[in-house]
C-alpha positions as CSV (number, residue, x, y, z in Angstrom):
1,A,0.1,46.6,-6.2
2,G,-3.7,46.7,-5.5
3,L,-3.3,48.5,-2.2
4,L,-0.8,50.9,-3.6
5,S,-3.1,52.0,-6.3
6,L,-5.9,52.3,-3.8
7,A,-3.7,54.5,-1.6
8,A,-3.7,57.1,-4.3
9,H,-7.5,57.5,-4.0
10,V,-7.5,57.9,-0.2
11,R,-7.0,61.7,-0.5
12,S,-10.7,62.0,-1.5
13,F,-12.0,59.8,1.4
14,S,-14.4,61.3,4.0
15,A,-14.0,60.5,7.7
16,D,-16.7,57.8,7.4
17,Q,-14.9,56.2,4.5
18,V,-11.6,56.2,6.4
19,A,-13.3,54.6,9.3
20,W,-15.0,52.0,7.0
21,A,-11.7,51.1,5.2
22,L,-9.8,50.7,8.5
23,G,-12.6,48.6,9.8
24,L,-12.6,46.5,6.7
25,L,-8.8,46.0,6.9
26,H,-9.2,45.1,10.6
27,K,-11.8,42.4,9.8
28,L,-10.1,40.9,6.7
29,S,-6.5,41.0,7.5
30,S,-4.7,38.3,9.4
31,R,-1.5,39.1,11.2
32,E,0.5,37.7,8.4
33,Q,-1.2,40.0,5.9
34,R,-0.4,43.1,7.9
35,V,3.1,43.3,6.7
36,G,4.7,44.6,3.6
37,E,5.3,48.0,2.1
38,A,2.0,48.2,0.2
39,Y,-0.1,47.4,3.3
40,T,1.8,49.9,5.4
41,A,1.6,52.6,2.7
42,F,-2.2,52.1,2.5
43,V,-2.8,52.2,6.2
44,A,-0.5,55.2,6.5
45,A,-2.5,56.9,3.7
46,L,-5.8,56.2,5.5
47,V,-4.5,57.4,8.9
48,G,-3.0,60.5,7.1
49,R,-6.4,61.2,5.5
50,G,-8.0,60.7,8.9
51,G,-5.7,63.5,10.1
52,A,-6.9,65.8,7.3
53,C,-10.6,65.3,8.1
54,M,-10.1,64.9,11.9
55,R,-12.9,67.4,12.7
56,D,-15.4,65.1,11.1
57,F,-14.8,62.3,13.6
58,N,-17.1,62.0,16.5
59,A,-15.9,60.7,19.9
60,R,-16.5,57.0,19.0
61,G,-14.9,57.4,15.5
62,L,-11.9,59.1,17.1
63,A,-11.5,56.3,19.6
64,D,-11.7,53.8,16.8
65,L,-9.2,55.7,14.7
66,V,-6.8,55.7,17.7
67,Y,-7.3,52.0,18.3
68,K,-6.7,51.0,14.7
69,T,-3.8,53.4,14.3
70,D,-2.2,51.8,17.4
71,K,-2.9,48.3,16.2
72,F,-1.8,48.8,12.6
73,L,1.0,51.3,12.8
74,G,2.1,51.4,16.5
75,S,1.8,55.2,16.5
76,P,0.5,57.8,14.1
77,P,2.6,59.8,11.7
78,S,3.6,63.1,13.3
79,V,1.4,65.1,10.9
80,V,-1.6,63.2,12.3
81,L,-0.8,63.4,16.0
82,G,-1.4,67.1,16.4
83,P,-4.9,67.1,14.8
84,L,-5.7,63.9,16.7
85,L,-4.8,65.4,20.0
86,A,-6.7,68.6,19.2
87,R,-9.9,66.6,18.4
88,A,-9.5,64.5,21.5
89,T,-9.4,67.7,23.5
90,E,-12.6,68.9,21.8
91,V,-14.6,65.7,22.5
92,A,-13.0,64.5,25.7
93,H,-16.1,65.4,27.7
94,L,-18.1,62.8,25.6
95,F,-15.9,59.8,26.7
96,T,-16.8,57.5,29.6
97,P,-14.1,57.3,32.3
98,D,-13.2,53.9,31.0
99,A,-12.9,55.0,27.4
100,A,-10.9,58.0,28.4
101,A,-8.5,55.7,30.4
102,V,-7.9,53.6,27.3
103,L,-7.1,56.6,25.3
104,V,-4.7,58.0,28.0
105,G,-2.9,54.6,28.0
106,T,-2.6,54.6,24.3
107,F,-1.3,58.2,24.2
108,E,1.2,57.3,26.9
109,R,2.5,54.5,24.8
110,W,2.8,57.1,22.0
111,K,4.9,59.2,24.3
112,V,2.4,62.1,24.4
113,S,3.3,64.5,27.2
114,A,1.0,64.5,30.2
115,R,1.1,68.3,29.9
116,E,-0.8,68.1,26.6
117,E,-4.3,69.6,26.8
118,A,-5.8,66.4,25.5
119,M,-4.1,64.3,28.1
120,R,-5.4,66.7,30.9
121,A,-8.9,66.7,29.5
122,L,-9.0,62.9,29.2
123,Q,-7.5,62.5,32.7
124,D,-10.3,64.7,34.0
125,R,-12.8,62.2,32.5
126,V,-10.9,59.2,34.0
127,E,-11.3,60.9,37.4
128,G,-15.0,61.6,36.8
129,R,-14.7,65.3,36.2
130,S,-16.4,66.9,33.2
131,A,-14.3,69.1,30.9
Protein backbone atom coordinates (compact mmCIF):
# COMPACT_ATOMS: atom_id res chain seq x y z
CA ALA A 1 0.00 0.00 0.00
CA GLY A 2 3.01 2.33 0.50
CA LEU A 3 3.85 2.50 -3.19
CA LEU A 4 0.21 3.03 -4.14
CA SER A 5 -0.05 6.01 -1.81
CA LEU A 6 3.21 7.40 -3.22
CA ALA A 7 1.90 7.02 -6.76
CA ALA A 8 -0.77 9.63 -6.01
CA HIS A 9 1.94 12.23 -5.33
CA VAL A 10 3.91 11.58 -8.51
CA ARG A 11 1.76 14.11 -10.41
CA SER A 12 3.72 16.93 -8.78
CA PHE A 13 7.19 15.47 -9.50
CA SER A 14 9.69 17.34 -11.65
CA ALA A 15 11.77 15.57 -14.31
CA ASP A 16 14.67 15.42 -11.83
CA GLN A 17 12.44 13.83 -9.18
CA VAL A 18 11.13 11.27 -11.68
CA ALA A 19 14.71 10.36 -12.64
CA TRP A 20 15.74 10.18 -8.98
CA ALA A 21 12.79 7.93 -8.02
CA LEU A 22 13.36 5.58 -10.97
CA GLY A 23 17.06 5.44 -10.10
CA LEU A 24 16.25 4.65 -6.48
CA LEU A 25 13.88 1.87 -7.50
CA HIS A 26 16.54 0.51 -9.81
CA LYS A 27 19.12 0.39 -7.01
CA LEU A 28 16.87 -0.92 -4.25
CA SER A 29 14.67 -3.40 -6.05
CA SER A 30 15.56 -6.99 -6.58
CA ARG A 31 13.94 -8.83 -9.44
CA GLU A 32 11.55 -10.49 -7.00
CA GLN A 33 10.44 -7.08 -5.72
CA ARG A 34 9.71 -5.82 -9.22
CA VAL A 35 6.40 -7.60 -9.38
CA GLY A 36 2.97 -6.84 -8.13
CA GLU A 37 0.26 -4.37 -8.85
CA ALA A 38 1.54 -1.66 -6.49
CA TYR A 39 5.05 -1.70 -7.95
CA THR A 40 3.78 -1.64 -11.53
CA ALA A 41 1.34 1.18 -10.72
CA PHE A 42 4.09 3.25 -9.13
CA VAL A 43 6.52 2.78 -12.00
CA ALA A 44 3.77 3.49 -14.54
CA ALA A 45 2.89 6.70 -12.64
CA LEU A 46 6.55 7.76 -12.68
CA VAL A 47 6.92 7.04 -16.38
CA GLY A 48 3.62 8.81 -17.07
CA ARG A 49 4.83 11.86 -15.17
CA GLY A 50 8.05 11.65 -17.14
CA GLY A 51 5.90 11.94 -20.26
CA ALA A 52 4.19 15.03 -18.86
CA CYS A 53 7.47 16.83 -18.16
CA MET A 54 9.43 15.32 -21.07
CA ARG A 55 10.75 18.69 -22.29
CA ASP A 56 12.70 19.01 -19.03
CA PHE A 57 14.79 15.91 -19.70
CA ASN A 58 18.23 16.47 -21.19
CA ALA A 59 19.76 13.84 -23.51
CA ARG A 60 21.29 11.84 -20.65
CA GLY A 61 18.08 11.97 -18.61
CA LEU A 62 16.06 10.90 -21.62
CA ALA A 63 18.36 7.94 -22.28
CA ASP A 64 18.07 6.94 -18.63
CA LEU A 65 14.27 7.23 -18.74
CA VAL A 66 14.21 5.01 -21.85
CA TYR A 67 16.50 2.45 -20.21
CA LYS A 68 14.51 2.26 -16.98
CA THR A 69 11.16 2.23 -18.78
CA ASP A 70 12.38 -0.69 -20.86
CA LYS A 71 13.77 -2.48 -17.82
CA PHE A 72 10.78 -1.96 -15.52
CA LEU A 73 7.80 -1.96 -17.89
CA GLY A 74 9.05 -3.47 -21.13
CA SER A 75 7.62 -0.55 -23.11
CA PRO A 76 6.11 2.82 -22.24
CA PRO A 77 2.40 3.54 -21.99
CA SER A 78 1.14 4.92 -25.32
CA VAL A 79 0.56 8.39 -23.80
CA VAL A 80 4.29 8.61 -23.02
CA LEU A 81 5.69 7.26 -26.28
CA GLY A 82 4.72 10.30 -28.38
CA PRO A 83 6.37 12.88 -26.10
CA LEU A 84 9.37 10.58 -25.62
CA LEU A 85 9.93 10.27 -29.38
CA ALA A 86 9.46 14.02 -29.85
CA ARG A 87 12.09 14.75 -27.20
CA ALA A 88 14.44 12.14 -28.69
CA THR A 89 14.16 13.97 -32.02
CA GLU A 90 15.00 17.29 -30.35
CA VAL A 91 18.11 16.00 -28.57
CA ALA A 92 19.29 13.33 -31.04
CA HIS A 93 22.25 15.47 -32.11
CA LEU A 94 23.60 15.31 -28.52
CA PHE A 95 23.95 11.52 -28.44
CA THR A 96 27.13 9.70 -29.26
CA PRO A 97 26.76 7.17 -32.09
CA ASP A 98 26.90 4.33 -29.54
CA ALA A 99 24.22 5.87 -27.31
CA ALA A 100 22.03 6.55 -30.35
CA ALA A 101 22.43 2.90 -31.41
CA VAL A 102 21.22 1.72 -27.99
CA LEU A 103 18.16 3.95 -28.26
CA VAL A 104 17.44 2.76 -31.81
CA GLY A 105 17.61 -0.85 -30.59
CA THR A 106 15.26 -0.14 -27.70
CA PHE A 107 12.81 1.72 -29.93
CA GLU A 108 12.89 -1.19 -32.39
CA ARG A 109 11.94 -3.57 -29.57
CA TRP A 110 9.08 -1.18 -28.76
CA LYS A 111 7.96 -1.52 -32.40
CA VAL A 112 8.61 2.13 -33.26
CA SER A 113 8.47 2.61 -37.02
CA ALA A 114 11.76 3.32 -38.75
CA ARG A 115 9.89 6.15 -40.50
CA GLU A 116 9.46 8.06 -37.21
CA GLU A 117 11.44 11.30 -37.17
CA ALA A 118 13.19 10.26 -33.93
CA MET A 119 14.37 7.00 -35.47
CA ARG A 120 15.73 8.80 -38.53
CA ALA A 121 17.52 11.41 -36.39
CA LEU A 122 19.04 8.77 -34.13
CA GLN A 123 20.07 6.61 -37.10
CA ASP A 124 21.86 9.67 -38.51
CA ARG A 125 23.85 9.83 -35.25
CA VAL A 126 24.64 6.11 -35.42
CA GLU A 127 26.03 6.68 -38.88
CA GLY A 128 28.03 9.69 -37.68
CA ARG A 129 25.90 12.36 -39.30
CA SER A 130 24.79 15.37 -37.30
CA ALA A 131 21.10 16.24 -37.14
